[in-house]
C-alpha positions in Angstrom: -9.7 6.7 -18.3 -7.5 3.7 -17.7 -8.6 0.6 -15.7 -6.2 -2.0 -14.5 -6.5 -5.2 -12.5 -3.7 -5.6 -10.1 -2.6 -8.7 -8.1 -1.1 -7.6 -4.8 0.5 -10.2 -2.5 1.2 -9.5 1.1 2.5 -11.4 4.0 -0.5 -13.5 5.0 -0.5 -12.3 8.6 -0.5 -8.7 7.3 -3.3 -9.0 4.7 -5.8 -7.0 6.6 -3.3 -4.1 7.1 -2.5 -4.0 3.4 -6.2 -4.1 2.4 -6.8 -1.1 4.7 -3.8 0.8 3.2 -5.0 0.0 -0.3 -8.5 1.2 0.5 -7.0 4.6 1.5 -5.5 5.2 -1.9 -7.3 7.3 -4.4 -8.7 5.4 -7.5 -8.1 2.0 -5.9 -10.9 -0.5 -5.1 -10.2 -3.7 -3.3 -12.4 -6.5 -4.8 -11.2 -9.6 -3.0 -8.7 -10.7 -0.5 -7.5 -14.1 0.7 -5.9 -13.9 4.1 -4.6 -17.4 3.9 -2.5 -16.7 0.9 -2.0 -13.0 1.2 -3.5 -12.4 -2.3 -5.5 -9.3 -2.9 -7.3 -8.3 -6.1 -7.5 -4.6 -6.8 -9.0 -2.5 -9.6 -7.5 0.8 -10.3 -8.9 3.7 -12.2 -6.6 6.4 -13.5 -6.8 9.4 -15.9 -3.9 8.2 -18.1 -1.1 5.6 -18.3 1.3 7.8 -16.4 -1.1 8.2 -13.5 -1.7 4.4 -13.6 2.0 3.7 -13.4 2.5 6.2 -10.5 -0.3 4.5 -8.6 1.1 1.0 -9.0 4.5 2.3 -7.8 2.7 3.6 -4.7 1.2 0.2 -4.1 4.5 -1.6 -4.5 6.1 0.5 -1.7 3.3 0.0 0.9 4.4 -1.7 4.1 4.0 -5.5 4.0 3.5 -5.7 0.2 5.6 -8.5 -1.2 4.6 -8.1 -4.8 2.1 -6.0 -6.9 1.8 -6.5 -10.7 -0.7 -5.4 -13.2 -2.4 -8.4 -14.8 -5.1 -6.6 -16.8 -5.2 -3.2 -18.5 -7.9 -1.4 -20.4 -7.9 2.1 -21.9 -11.4 3.4 -22.2 -10.4 6.9 -23.3 -6.9 8.4 -23.6 -6.6 11.5 -25.7 -2.8 11.2 -26.0 -1.5 9.3 -29.0 1.5 7.1 -28.1 4.1 6.5 -30.8 5.8 3.9 -28.6 5.6 2.4 -25.2 6.3 5.0 -22.5 9.8 4.5 -21.0 8.4 3.1 -17.8 6.9 0.2 -19.7 9.9 -0.7 -21.8 12.1 -3.6 -20.9 14.2 -2.8 -17.8 11.7 -0.2 -16.5 10.9 -0.3 -12.8 7.1 -0.4 -13.3 6.9 -3.7 -15.0 8.8 -6.4 -16.7 8.1 -7.4 -20.3 9.4 -10.8 -21.3 11.9 -10.8 -24.3 9.6 -12.9 -26.5 6.8 -10.2 -26.1 9.1 -7.3 -27.1 9.2 -6.0 -30.7 
């Protein structure tokens, strides 16, 4: 099981709509939202890293979402052994951006 904390930013006037859309996604729990800034804190539970990345991609394309980025990641159990970062997480991937100084 993978858990991730995600910061979602919406247009402030559309925060309630985005919160409702997020609440309808499987494995997503909205913990806090600030309508004045459009910031929404989400916790996501996924079976593995690929399901986790697929879910964040779904969040990013929701109407009125300006930005969605994973800010915390925890792997409780993952039976797959990874020899390297999955391609989606490598620099240039669409799921996230890894700064050059953090790359190997």
